[in-house]
C-alpha positions in Angstrom: 156.5 303.3 -23.3 154.4 304.6 -21.0 156.9 306.7 -18.7 157.3 309.2 -15.6 159.1 312.5 -16.2 160.0 314.8 -13.4 160.1 317.6 -14.9 162.1 321.0 -13.3 160.4 324.5 -13.6 163.2 327.0 -12.2 161.3 330.1 -13.4 158.4 329.2 -11.3 159.5 327.0 -9.2 157.5 324.3 -10.1 159.0 320.6 -11.4 156.3 318.6 -12.4 155.4 314.7 -12.4 153.9 313.7 -15.5 153.0 310.2 -16.6 152.5 309.7 -20.1 150.8 307.0 -22.0 152.6 306.5 -25.2 152.0 303.1 -27.4 155.2 302.3 -29.7 152.5 301.9 -32.5 149.5 304.6 -31.0 150.1 308.3 -31.8 149.0 311.0 -30.4 150.0 310.7 -26.9 148.1 312.1 -23.3 149.7 313.0 -20.8 148.6 313.3 -17.3 150.5 316.3 -15.3 150.2 317.3 -11.4 152.1 320.4 -10.6 151.2 319.4 -6.8 153.1 322.7 -5.9 151.0 325.2 -7.9 147.8 323.0 -7.9 147.7 322.8 -11.6 147.0 319.5 -12.8 146.2 319.4 -16.9 146.5 317.4 -20.0 148.9 317.5 -22.3 147.8 316.5 -26.0 151.6 315.7 -27.4 151.5 315.2 -31.9 154.2 313.3 -31.5 155.2 310.5 -35.2 156.9 307.6 -34.8 159.7 309.0 -36.9 158.8 312.7 -36.9 161.0 314.5 -34.0 161.1 316.4 -32.6 156.3 317.0 -31.6 154.4 319.7 -30.4 153.1 320.1 -27.5 149.1 322.0 -26.6 149.0 322.7 -23.1 145.7 323.4 -21.3 146.6 324.4 -17.9 142.7 324.9 -16.8 143.2 326.4 -12.7 145.1 328.8 -13.1 144.2 329.7 -17.1 147.6 329.1 -19.4 147.4 327.6 -22.7 151.5 326.9 -23.7 152.8 325.9 -26.5 156.0 323.2 -25.6 158.4 322.4 -28.4 160.2 319.1 -27.4 163.4 317.5 -28.9 163.5 313.8 -27.8 165.9 311.6 -30.5 164.7 308.3 -30.3 167.7 306.9 -28.4 168.6 310.6 -27.2 167.4 311.0 -23.1 167.1 313.3 -21.0 165.7 315.6 -23.6 164.8 319.1 -23.6 161.5 321.0 -23.6 161.0 324.5 -24.9 158.2 325.6 -23.1 156.3 329.5 -23.7 153.7 330.5 -21.6 152.2 333.8 -23.4 149.5 334.9 -20.2 152.2 334.7 -17.3 155.1 335.2 -19.4 157.4 332.5 -18.6 159.5 330.3 -20.7 161.5 328.1 -20.1 163.9 325.3 -20.5 162.9 322.1 -18.7 165.2 318.7 -18.6 163.2 316.0 -18.3 164.2 312.8 -17.1 163.0 309.5 -17.1 162.4 307.9 -14.0 160.5 304.9 -15.1 160.6 303.2 -18.9 158.7 300.1 -20.1 158.1 298.9 -22.8 155.7 296.2 -23.9 
């Protein structure tokens, strides 16, 4: 399920676009995130077993040295989803609504 997610981070004013490569039978997946406002490209490693939700994301933001853990609740048939993110280095917990603006199933 490759998809594009639009994320709103109101606490830090960091809207972002995530490119997701999520083959239906190939887990975990890798997300490529682009945060233009803050120039923080990052790679998110996600562990999302096909039958095990929610999942935990480990995010590495090298440009600002902000590793974080995202807790995502994404029921397989329930969109949009909500991510709970904790950025301890910068003390920026936030809840991020996620919109699927492009979804292709192969």
